[in-house]
N, C-alpha and C positions, 0 to 999 in steps of 0.2 A: 163719187157722190153717193151719200147715204140716202135712205128712204125719206128722212125729214127734209133734206136739202132738195130732193126731187119734188116733194110736195110743195115746198115754198116756191120753187121755180114755176111750178104749174099755177100757183095762186097769183104770182106776179104777172105771168103771161095773160091770164084771164082778166086781171084788173086792167092791164094795158089795152086789151081788146075792148073791154067795156068802155073805157074812157074814149077810145076812138069812135065808138058807136054814139056816145053822148055828144060828140062834136057835131052831129047832124041835127041835134035838137036845139032849137033856139033858146038862148038864155040859160042853158044847162051848166055853163061854167061856174056860175055863182053858187050852185048847190050840188050839182052832180059830180064834178071832179073831186072836190074834197070829201064828199060822202063816199065815193068809190075808194079813195085812198084810205080813209079811216076803216072802211069795211075790210080792205086788204090787210091793213095793219093788224086788225083784230084777228083775222083768220091766220096770219103768220104766228101771232101769239098763241093761238089754240094748238098749233102744231107742236109747240114746245110746252104745252100745258101752263101757259102764262096768260092771266087775264089782264089786259092793258086797261089802266084806269084813265080817267079824264086828264089827270096830271101827266101821265105818260104821253098821251096824244098831244097835250099842250106843248110838250117839248119840241114837237115837229110843226108847230103852228106857222112859223115863217115859211116853211116849205109848202104847207097846205095853201097858204095865201098865194104863193107863186103859181100854183096850179090854176088858180082862178084867173090870173091876169095874162098868162101866156096865150098868145093868140093862135099861132099855127097849131092846129089840133094834132098834127102828126108828131110834133115835138112832145106833146103832153103824154103820148103813149110811152115814149122813151123815159121821160121824167118819172112817170108812175112806176115803171118797171125798176128804174134806178132807186126810187124811194123804197120799194119793196126789198131790194137787195140790201140797202143801208139799214133798214129796220131789222132785217134778218140778222145782220152782223151785230147790231146794237143789242138785240135780245140775247144772242149767244154770249155777248160780253157782260151780261148781267144788268142791262138797262142803266148805264151810267147817266149822271145828270147832264153832262156836256155831250150834245149831239153833233157839235161842229166837226170832229174828226171823221164822221161818217159821210159828210158832204163829198169827200173825195171818192167814196164808193159810188155815189150817185153820178159824179162826173165820169168815172171809169165806165160804168154801165151804159151811160148815154153815148159815150165815144164808141164803144163796141157795137151798139145797136146802129149808130149812124154809119159805121164802116160797113156793116152788113147791108144796110139800105142802099148805100152808094153802089154796091155791086149789082143791085137790081136796076139801077137807073142808067 
């Protein structure tokens, strides 16, 4: 793992923690979760000296909407972390128009995080 990947991992973990804290604030899902995810995406872009535009963010709109409607806020932390990992791969691949292949990265990250969580339970 190189320095940039370590930095991205730290950004994803911070965003996941922030979104869990937002879970305790009433009505924060409508604004807090997507705002947190967009901030995370922009921070990941800065690691690679890429300025994400509104058009870039709009490519992930469907997933950002999902963050608003997922109710168990513990799941939202895993989804946020997964989104960060997917955006990381997407930026490294040159920000292609189609983000659908990166959904698998989100599923993989969520599965790994849930496996670790089950060990605690």
